[in-house]
C-alpha positions, 0 to 999 in steps of 0.5 A: 720455207714451203711449209711456212708459206703453206700454213700462212696461205691457209691462215690467210684463206681462213681470215678472209673467209671468216673475218673479212677483207680488212683483217686479211689485208693486215695479216698479208701486209705484216707477213713479209716483214715477219718472214724477213726478221724478228726480234724479241727481248725476253724474261724467262720465268720459272714456276714450281708446280705446287698446289697453290690456291687453285681450289675453288677458283673459277673464271668470271665467265658464264657457260664455260667449258675447259678442254685438254687436247693432246691428239689430233683425233680429239681436235677433230671430234671437238670441231665436229661437235661445233667447237670453233678453234678459229685460226688456231685450227690451222697449225694445231694438229701438227703441234699435237702430233709432235707431242704438244698439249693444248688447254682451251677454255670455251664460252659456249662453243667459242674459243675464249682462251688457249695455252700450249705446253711441251714436255719434250724438245720436239714438242717445244720446237713445234710451238716456239722457234726460240731455243730457250733452255728447258731441262726436260730430263729433270721434269721441267716443262715448257709453258708456251704462249697463251692467247685470250679473246679481248672481250674475255680478258681480265676474267681469270682465264689465264690463272684458271688455265694455269691451275689446271695445267699445274694439276695435269702436270703434277699427276705426270710427276712434273715439278717445274715449268719455264715460260718466256715473256716479252719484257714489254708485256707488263700484263703477262709479267704481272700474271706470272708473278702472281702465280708465283713465278720468278725470273730466272733468266733473260734472253735476246732473240734475233732472226734475219731470214735464215740466220738466228741468234739467241743469247740467254743469261742468268737474271741478276736483279738490279 
């Protein structure tokens, strides 16, 4: 709990300093509610790491840079060179130290898109609290959450980053990724379907204070 509070304090300080009072008030208002409870109704997608149609695909943004970051030192070096990770910098180094890998697209020095992956249980736990099943011993990888800056959405950044992730993981002998998508998130569901993903399971997650409930079952189409 103290660790979570410290992270939120650092995040709040960053938002107040960089983005102003109104975004800070919004985060400060929502934070106590998120500490008390969380509920998510999810689909779990399975994507095979095939070659797909990645060759020659580029996002529709100018002057972009793609970075794969797997260590805290890489994160600090890029920051020193002026790359701005925004609020993601607050928790990134801890996740990297636990084995998670961060894939980023910058436009100029501004972070436009970010996605995390985890190839171990410890890494997965650092980026998501929901205990969905991923069989790391059989080459599966958890495809974590992604975020795109609003003005760069619908420009192919999610698809481009996924192709780069697939290429990265194939070199490591990985065969499959699993990703969770909120059932109400139609845009993300469509994107995963276009990438060849299939719904293999569905789950419900509930957290009330320190009590957590997770139910996962094989998906049966209606």
